[in-house]
One Martini backbone bead per residue (centre of mass of N, CA, C, O) as a GRO file, in nm:
protein
  381
    1MET     BB    1  -6.948  22.818  12.782
    2SER     BB    2  -6.930  22.761  12.471
    3ARG     BB    3  -7.106  22.635  12.211
    4GLY     BB    4  -6.869  22.468  12.090
    5ALA     BB    5  -6.781  22.325  12.353
    6LEU     BB    6  -7.053  22.188  12.416
    7ILE     BB    7  -7.067  22.017  12.159
    8GLY     BB    8  -6.803  21.861  12.217
    9VAL     BB    9  -6.893  21.724  12.480
   10LEU     BB   10  -7.141  21.578  12.368
   11ALA     BB   11  -6.988  21.412  12.157
   12ALA     BB   12  -6.812  21.257  12.363
   13LEU     BB   13  -7.042  21.121  12.517
   14VAL     BB   14  -7.150  20.959  12.280
   15VAL     BB   15  -6.895  20.794  12.231
   16LEU     BB   16  -6.876  20.668  12.515
   17GLY     BB   17  -7.155  20.536  12.513
   18SER     BB   18  -7.103  20.351  12.268
   19ALA     BB   19  -6.856  20.199  12.390
   20GLY     BB   20  -7.007  20.101  12.666
   21THR     BB   21  -7.252  20.003  12.459
   22ALA     BB   22  -7.283  19.734  12.257
   23VAL     BB   23  -7.583  19.723  12.327
   24LEU     BB   24  -7.877  19.887  12.210
   25VAL     BB   25  -8.049  19.741  12.393
   26SER     BB   26  -8.281  19.829  12.632
   27GLU     BB   27  -8.402  19.807  12.963
   28ARG     BB   28  -8.749  19.802  12.904
   29SER     BB   29  -9.100  19.807  12.888
   30ALA     BB   30  -9.080  20.002  12.636
   31TRP     BB   31  -9.080  19.951  12.286
   32THR     BB   32  -8.870  20.072  12.020
   33GLY     BB   33  -8.869  20.039  11.654
   34ALA     BB   34  -8.757  20.005  11.287
   35ASP     BB   35  -8.723  19.728  11.231
   36SER     BB   36  -8.831  19.469  11.021
   37ARG     BB   37  -8.924  19.264  11.277
   38SER     BB   38  -9.114  19.435  11.412
   39GLY     BB   39  -9.407  19.246  11.503
   40GLN     BB   40  -9.307  18.974  11.439
   41LYS     BB   41  -9.272  18.651  11.421
   42VAL     BB   42  -9.044  18.421  11.518
   43PHE     BB   43  -9.250  18.167  11.414
   44PRO     BB   44  -9.439  18.180  11.135
   45GLY     BB   45  -9.446  17.843  11.058
   46LEU     BB   46  -9.570  17.740  11.317
   47ARG     BB   47  -9.718  17.422  11.412
   48ILE     BB   48  -9.852  17.265  11.673
   49SER     BB   49  -9.929  16.984  11.537
   50ASP     BB   50  -9.610  16.916  11.473
   51VAL     BB   51  -9.546  16.879  11.767
   52ALA     BB   52  -9.356  16.599  11.947
   53GLU     BB   53  -9.113  16.772  12.081
   54ILE     BB   54  -8.959  16.887  12.394
   55ALA     BB   55  -8.655  17.066  12.456
   56ILE     BB   56  -8.476  17.129  12.770
   57GLY     BB   57  -8.195  17.346  12.861
   58ASP     BB   58  -8.009  17.403  13.161
   59ALA     BB   59  -7.825  17.443  13.448
   60GLY     BB   60  -8.012  17.199  13.582
   61GLY     BB   61  -8.068  17.049  13.292
   62ARG     BB   62  -8.280  16.800  13.135
   63LEU     BB   63  -8.562  16.792  12.894
   64HIS     BB   64  -8.833  16.561  12.777
   65LEU     BB   65  -9.114  16.600  12.566
   66ALA     BB   66  -9.366  16.363  12.464
   67ARG     BB   67  -9.580  16.259  12.212
   68GLN     BB   68  -9.854  16.060  12.245
   69LYS     BB   69 -10.146  15.899  12.192
   70ASP     BB   70 -10.242  15.983  12.515
   71GLY     BB   71 -10.013  16.203  12.526
   72TRP     BB   72  -9.794  16.344  12.739
   73SER     BB   73  -9.439  16.304  12.834
   74VAL     BB   74  -9.167  16.223  13.068
   75ARG     BB   75  -8.865  16.091  13.019
   76GLU     BB   76  -8.721  16.148  13.309
   77ARG     BB   77  -9.010  15.989  13.421
   78ALA     BB   78  -9.082  15.723  13.274
   79ASP     BB   79  -9.325  15.844  13.103
   80PHE     BB   80  -9.483  16.037  13.253
   81PRO     BB   81  -9.734  16.233  13.268
   82ALA     BB   82  -9.808  16.538  13.136
   83ASP     BB   83  -9.891  16.874  13.138
   84THR     BB   84 -10.100  16.982  12.891
   85ASP     BB   85 -10.162  17.273  12.972
   86ARG     BB   86  -9.872  17.376  12.988
   87ILE     BB   87  -9.791  17.297  12.701
   88GLY     BB   88 -10.009  17.453  12.548
   89GLU     BB   89  -9.929  17.732  12.649
   90LEU     BB   90  -9.644  17.734  12.530
   91LEU     BB   91  -9.712  17.684  12.227
   92VAL     BB   92  -9.883  17.935  12.190
   93LYS     BB   93  -9.665  18.139  12.260
   94LEU     BB   94  -9.464  18.056  12.036
   95ALA     BB   95  -9.657  18.101  11.791
   96GLU     BB   96  -9.704  18.424  11.899
   97LEU     BB   97  -9.428  18.526  11.907
   98LYS     BB   98  -9.275  18.852  11.928
   99VAL     BB   99  -9.100  19.108  11.794
  100VAL     BB  100  -8.964  19.413  11.920
  101GLN     BB  101  -8.641  19.374  11.882
  102ARG     BB  102  -8.338  19.421  11.676
  103GLU     BB  103  -7.991  19.313  11.719
  104ALA     BB  104  -7.676  19.302  11.754
  105LEU     BB  105  -7.449  19.036  11.892
  106PRO     BB  106  -7.201  19.054  12.084
  107GLU     BB  107  -6.989  18.840  12.242
  108SER     BB  108  -6.937  19.026  12.503
  109GLN     BB  109  -7.271  19.010  12.586
  110ARG     BB  110  -7.369  18.722  12.665
  111ALA     BB  111  -7.331  18.710  12.973
  112ARG     BB  112  -7.505  18.958  13.053
  113LEU     BB  113  -7.765  18.810  12.891
  114GLN     BB  114  -7.766  18.499  12.929
  115LEU     BB  115  -7.633  18.364  12.628
  116ILE     BB  116  -7.531  18.088  12.723
  117GLU     BB  117  -7.475  17.780  12.678
  118PRO     BB  118  -7.608  17.491  12.869
  119LYS     BB  119  -7.344  17.293  12.923
  120ASP     BB  120  -7.282  17.429  13.196
  121LYS     BB  121  -7.424  17.384  13.504
  122ASP     BB  122  -7.234  17.624  13.655
  123SER     BB  123  -7.338  17.851  13.481
  124LYS     BB  124  -7.458  18.173  13.553
  125ASP     BB  125  -7.487  18.259  13.223
  126ALA     BB  126  -7.691  18.062  13.147
  127GLY     BB  127  -7.930  17.954  12.953
  128ALA     BB  128  -8.214  17.844  12.756
  129ARG     BB  129  -8.278  17.555  12.567
  130LEU     BB  130  -8.510  17.540  12.291
  131GLU     BB  131  -8.684  17.255  12.134
  132LEU     BB  132  -8.858  17.168  11.832
  133LYS     BB  133  -9.017  16.862  11.723
  134ASP     BB  134  -9.096  16.615  11.528
  135GLU     BB  135  -9.176  16.277  11.478
  136LYS     BB  136  -8.877  16.254  11.319
  137GLY     BB  137  -8.674  16.485  11.461
  138ALA     BB  138  -8.720  16.749  11.339
  139LEU     BB  139  -8.645  17.078  11.332
  140LEU     BB  140  -8.863  17.361  11.401
  141ALA     BB  141  -8.735  17.499  11.669
  142SER     BB  142  -8.515  17.760  11.815
  143LEU     BB  143  -8.412  17.866  12.157
  144LEU     BB  144  -8.235  18.125  12.334
  145LEU     BB  145  -8.265  18.203  12.672
  146GLY     BB  146  -8.238  18.482  12.868
  147LYS     BB  147  -8.282  18.763  12.994
  148LYS     BB  148  -8.503  18.939  13.161
  149ILE     BB  149  -8.747  19.186  13.117
  150LEU     BB  150  -8.791  19.464  13.320
  151LYS     BB  151  -9.002  19.661  13.492
  152THR     BB  152  -8.975  20.000  13.537
  153PRO     BB  153  -9.022  20.235  13.745
  154PRO     BB  154  -9.089  20.531  13.791
  155ALA     BB  155  -8.952  20.805  13.869
  156GLY     BB  156  -8.968  20.809  14.227
  157THR     BB  157  -9.063  20.516  14.260
  158PRO     BB  158  -9.111  20.281  14.474
  159PRO     BB  159  -9.050  19.966  14.520
  160ARG     BB  160  -9.276  19.667  14.466
  161GLY     BB  161  -9.130  19.418  14.489
  162GLU     BB  162  -9.110  19.237  14.223
  163PRO     BB  163  -9.032  19.271  13.918
  164GLU     BB  164  -9.176  19.280  13.612
  165ALA     BB  165  -9.200  19.064  13.349
  166THR     BB  166  -9.216  19.154  12.980
  167GLY     BB  167  -8.958  18.988  12.873
  168ARG     BB  168  -8.689  18.875  12.635
  169TYR     BB  169  -8.381  18.748  12.565
  170VAL     BB  170  -8.292  18.626  12.232
  171THR     BB  171  -8.224  18.347  12.020
  172ALA     BB  172  -8.291  18.236  11.679
  173GLY     BB  173  -8.194  17.974  11.549
  174SER     BB  174  -7.926  18.062  11.328
  175GLU     BB  175  -7.926  18.357  11.476
  176ALA     BB  176  -7.679  18.400  11.699
  177ASN     BB  177  -7.614  18.730  11.630
  178ALA     BB  178  -7.920  18.789  11.707
  179LEU     BB  179  -8.097  19.015  11.900
  180LEU     BB  180  -8.395  18.954  12.086
  181ALA     BB  181  -8.692  19.112  12.169
  182VAL     BB  182  -8.961  18.985  12.352
  183SER     BB  183  -9.318  18.969  12.460
  184ASP     BB  184  -9.216  18.723  12.653
  185PRO     BB  185  -9.072  18.556  12.933
  186LEU     BB  186  -9.106  18.246  12.951
  187ALA     BB  187  -9.114  18.113  13.254
  188GLN     BB  188  -9.179  17.791  13.186
  189VAL     BB  189  -8.882  17.760  13.088
  190GLU     BB  190  -8.788  17.451  13.232
  191ALA     BB  191  -8.606  17.147  13.341
  192GLY     BB  192  -8.796  17.070  13.565
  193ALA     BB  193  -8.981  16.784  13.592
  194ASP     BB  194  -9.176  16.860  13.836
  195ARG     BB  195  -9.326  17.091  13.657
  196TRP     BB  196  -9.461  16.868  13.429
  197ILE     BB  197  -9.620  16.693  13.591
  198VAL     BB  198  -9.875  16.519  13.705
  199LYS     BB  199 -10.010  16.562  14.031
  200ASP     BB  200 -10.253  16.394  14.017
  201LEU     BB  201 -10.356  16.090  14.148
  202ILE     BB  202 -10.557  16.019  14.398
  203ARG     BB  203 -10.918  15.949  14.492
  204VAL     BB  204 -11.050  15.868  14.803
  205ASP     BB  205 -11.379  15.795  14.798
  206ARG     BB  206 -11.579  15.678  15.028
  207SER     BB  207 -11.478  15.554  15.287
  208LYS     BB  208 -11.486  15.243  15.488
  209THR     BB  209 -11.184  15.118  15.505
  210ILE     BB  210 -10.888  15.144  15.723
  211SER     BB  211 -10.543  15.029  15.701
  212ALA     BB  212 -10.238  14.930  15.889
  213MET     BB  213  -9.899  14.819  15.806
  214GLY     BB  214  -9.603  14.746  15.896
  215ALA     BB  215  -9.276  14.669  15.811
  216ASP     BB  216  -9.312  14.396  15.999
  217GLY     BB  217  -9.626  14.290  15.926
  218ARG     BB  218  -9.799  14.440  16.133
  219GLN     BB  219 -10.087  14.530  16.263
  220ARG     BB  220 -10.203  14.841  16.367
  221TRP     BB  221 -10.489  14.917  16.216
  222THR     BB  222 -10.863  14.939  16.207
  223VAL     BB  223 -11.106  15.124  16.034
  224THR     BB  224 -11.469  15.178  16.047
  225ARG     BB  225 -11.790  15.200  15.859
  226ASN     BB  226 -12.148  15.190  15.773
  227GLY     BB  227 -12.133  15.504  15.692
  228GLU     BB  228 -12.084  15.833  15.598
  229SER     BB  229 -12.253  15.934  15.875
  230VAL     BB  230 -12.061  15.750  16.039
  231ASP     BB  231 -11.864  15.668  16.277
  232TRP     BB  232 -11.569  15.570  16.363
  233ARG     BB  233 -11.411  15.239  16.418
  234PHE     BB  234 -11.287  14.975  16.551
  235ALA     BB  235 -11.278  14.646  16.433
  236ASP     BB  236 -11.141  14.503  16.728
  237SER     BB  237 -11.303  14.724  16.912
  238PRO     BB  238 -11.491  14.920  17.139
  239LEU     BB  239 -11.313  15.129  17.077
  240LYS     BB  240 -11.264  15.470  16.995
  241PRO     BB  241 -11.160  15.694  16.800
  242ASP     BB  242 -11.069  15.984  16.728
  243LEU     BB  243 -11.256  16.173  16.530
  244GLN     BB  244 -11.039  16.358  16.398
  245LYS     BB  245 -10.822  16.138  16.338
  246ALA     BB  246 -11.006  15.968  16.157
  247THR     BB  247 -11.064  16.194  15.954
  248ASP     BB  248 -10.767  16.233  15.867
  249LEU     BB  249 -10.745  15.971  15.709
  250SER     BB  250 -10.957  16.032  15.484
  251SER     BB  251 -10.833  16.307  15.403
  252ALA     BB  252 -10.553  16.199  15.307
  253LEU     BB  253 -10.700  16.019  15.072
  254TYR     BB  254 -10.877  16.209  14.895
  255TRP     BB  255 -10.593  16.370  14.805
  256ILE     BB  256 -10.316  16.273  14.601
  257ASN     BB  257 -10.001  16.424  14.550
  258ALA     BB  258  -9.725  16.500  14.354
  259ALA     BB  259  -9.396  16.616  14.367
  260ASP     BB  260  -9.282  16.348  14.226
  261VAL     BB  261  -9.088  16.133  14.020
  262VAL     BB  262  -8.905  15.854  14.017
  263GLY     BB  263  -8.651  15.786  13.805
  264ASP     BB  264  -8.519  15.561  14.012
  265PRO     BB  265  -8.675  15.287  14.164
  266ASN     BB  266  -8.380  15.153  14.277
  267ALA     BB  267  -8.309  15.417  14.469
  268GLY     BB  268  -8.381  15.391  14.779
  269THR     BB  269  -8.715  15.371  14.863
  270GLY     BB  270  -8.824  15.139  15.080
  271LEU     BB  271  -9.041  14.928  14.929
  272GLU     BB  272  -8.953  14.646  15.055
  273ARG     BB  273  -9.041  14.793  15.356
  274PRO     BB  274  -9.340  14.895  15.408
  275VAL     BB  275  -9.602  15.093  15.468
  276THR     BB  276  -9.940  14.971  15.470
  277VAL     BB  277 -10.222  15.114  15.303
  278LYS     BB  278 -10.575  15.033  15.323
  279ALA     BB  279 -10.864  15.106  15.106
  280THR     BB  280 -11.211  15.104  15.119
  281THR     BB  281 -11.519  15.141  14.943
  282PHE     BB  282 -11.859  15.193  14.864
  283ASP     BB  283 -11.767  15.121  14.546
  284GLY     BB  284 -11.558  14.863  14.553
  285LEU     BB  285 -11.273  14.975  14.625
  286THR     BB  286 -10.901  14.940  14.617
  287TYR     BB  287 -10.642  15.093  14.809
  288THR     BB  288 -10.277  15.082  14.780
  289LEU     BB  289 -10.022  15.192  15.008
  290ARG     BB  290  -9.662  15.240  14.977
  291ILE     BB  291  -9.447  15.342  15.235
  292GLY     BB  292  -9.138  15.466  15.247
  293SER     BB  293  -8.889  15.659  15.239
  294ARG     BB  294  -8.730  15.943  15.328
  295SER     BB  295  -8.716  16.266  15.129
  296GLY     BB  296  -8.706  16.503  15.308
  297ASP     BB  297  -9.042  16.623  15.257
  298ASN     BB  298  -9.065  16.316  15.162
  299TYR     BB  299  -9.222  16.027  15.032
  300THR     BB  300  -9.229  15.724  14.921
  301LEU     BB  301  -9.460  15.586  14.659
  302GLY     BB  302  -9.698  15.326  14.620
  303ILE     BB  303  -9.956  15.218  14.378
  304SER     BB  304 -10.287  15.055  14.400
  305VAL     BB  305 -10.576  14.953  14.196
  306ALA     BB  306 -10.903  14.809  14.266
  307GLY     BB  307 -11.186  14.741  14.102
  308GLU     BB  308 -11.551  14.798  14.068
  309PRO     BB  309 -11.817  14.960  14.011
  310PRO     BB  310 -12.134  14.957  14.029
  311LYS     BB  311 -12.391  14.905  13.780
  312ALA     BB  312 -12.610  14.928  14.006
  313ARG     BB  313 -12.877  15.064  14.178
  314VAL     BB  314 -12.986  15.100  14.506
  315PRO     BB  315 -13.273  15.158  14.625
  316ALA     BB  316 -13.431  15.332  14.837
  317LYS     BB  317 -13.619  15.329  15.098
  318GLY     BB  318 -13.915  15.453  14.976
  319GLU     BB  319 -13.892  15.517  14.687
  320LYS     BB  320 -14.005  15.711  14.450
  321ALA     BB  321 -14.096  15.698  14.125
  322ALA     BB  322 -14.033  16.002  14.057
  323ASP     BB  323 -13.716  15.962  14.153
  324LYS     BB  324 -13.581  15.736  13.986
  325ALA     BB  325 -13.484  15.874  13.723
  326LYS     BB  326 -13.303  16.082  13.858
  327ASN     BB  327 -13.121  15.883  14.021
  328ASP     BB  328 -13.025  15.715  13.778
  329LYS     BB  329 -12.884  15.946  13.629
  330GLU     BB  330 -12.683  16.024  13.853
  331PHE     BB  331 -12.548  15.748  13.869
  332GLU     BB  332 -12.443  15.729  13.575
  333GLU     BB  333 -12.273  15.987  13.580
  334GLY     BB  334 -12.094  15.907  13.822
  335ARG     BB  335 -11.986  15.638  13.704
  336LYS     BB  336 -11.846  15.750  13.455
  337LYS     BB  337 -11.639  15.925  13.609
  338LEU     BB  338 -11.518  15.693  13.777
  339VAL     BB  339 -11.417  15.515  13.543
  340GLU     BB  340 -11.225  15.727  13.422
  341ARG     BB  341 -11.049  15.756  13.675
  342LEU     BB  342 -10.966  15.455  13.704
  343GLU     BB  343 -10.814  15.423  13.439
  344ARG     BB  344 -10.582  15.606  13.543
  345GLU     BB  345 -10.517  15.490  13.832
  346LYS     BB  346 -10.433  15.191  13.736
  347LYS     BB  347 -10.154  15.307  13.599
  348LEU     BB  348  -9.979  15.400  13.864
  349GLY     BB  349  -9.805  15.129  13.926
  350ARG     BB  350  -9.544  15.201  13.739
  351TRP     BB  351  -9.470  15.405  13.968
  352THR     BB  352  -9.275  15.632  14.165
  353TYR     BB  353  -9.317  15.851  14.448
  354LEU     BB  354  -9.338  16.188  14.567
  355VAL     BB  355  -9.469  16.276  14.892
  356ALA     BB  356  -9.580  16.465  15.121
  357LYS     BB  357  -9.540  16.427  15.450
  358SER     BB  358  -9.792  16.587  15.558
  359SER     BB  359 -10.006  16.399  15.398
  360LEU     BB  360  -9.903  16.108  15.543
  361ASP     BB  361  -9.880  16.120  15.857
  362PRO     BB  362 -10.167  16.020  15.952
  363LEU     BB  363 -10.107  15.716  15.840
  364LEU     BB  364  -9.846  15.672  16.056
  365ARG     BB  365 -10.000  15.615  16.290
  366ASP     BB  366 -10.059  15.471  16.570
  367ARG     BB  367 -10.296  15.350  16.773
  368ALA     BB  368 -10.246  15.537  17.021
  369HIS     BB  369 -10.274  15.807  16.828
  370LEU     BB  370 -10.603  15.751  16.784
  371LEU     BB  371 -10.669  15.814  17.055
  372PRO     BB  372 -10.794  15.973  17.294
  373GLU     BB  373 -10.718  16.209  17.503
  374LYS     BB  374 -10.633  16.233  17.821
  375LYS     BB  375 -10.761  16.368  18.094
  376ALA     BB  376 -10.683  16.548  18.348
  377ALA     BB  377 -10.697  16.521  18.673
  378ASN     BB  378 -10.855  16.656  18.933
  379LYS     BB  379 -10.734  16.850  19.191
  380LYS     BB  380 -10.758  16.857  19.532
  381GLY     BB  381 -10.703  17.114  19.779
   0.00000   0.00000   0.00000
């Protein structure tokens, strides 16, 4: 082939390549570009302190996070407290988000880059719409998030697991026809309310007595102990429960986390006829759990907390004077933390929760299943 013919072929390939790729931004982990916005912030004037509402919409639904006097809340979960750490992380990322490259966005490429407005929940090409508003409802920032930019392994290198996301295609503000490649995948931008709620509910520490009453109103069992280092026993019988099964009861109560908060507490929760578990602690507190109907891998749960921790410490028998100041200080510090925790826990009665079935199952055992298993009698041959 002559030099002139070769140049002609190459020129034709360039034309075909340009026609077949309407978007000039290529999916790669390292970006280069000389446009005027490269390296600049997407929202240069955004101040985190001005943000009072975060709205997220995607193909899965809608979410609104609102800043209250005592923290953030999730509107779709009856204003249940939101995870402020997760919100803070997102806002910092948005305030620092930088443009890596900017190109024109032809309408024909929106679906391929998943930059379709998420109005249709069934649209597989829908992106995620993020809006930040101030306390008066004025729009501070808007972002349509599309396809993530994945890091491609070097040629000849076999793939290992899921590709790492290094950025994302977005459109920002009123520039709907400008495609931006940004420096963060913003993976936490999703409308699932269960991802944003505070998961920690109650922590029943130092249990003294635990009892369960069935949905029929009959007492199932009550176990108690005289000290934290003393074995559990049935309150109304000389029989003793299996040590491990009794320990499972206190362990199940030690830390209860929410899988989600029920958006509509009147929608078949089963809490009108619950199994009721009540626990008292050596600190003078009473926790009441109402376990309702099963929903998938979860149970519905209602919580109430009552009581106040003792204000004064009872000195140990034979306590030395030299130890009194140290023990008093530790008591006051521990009481302060407990009072702070109780202040939050006592507010939890306003909502209904979904809690993992596996974490509540030990509390739903009947009395017979708390007894030690009988050993099979040895047969003489």
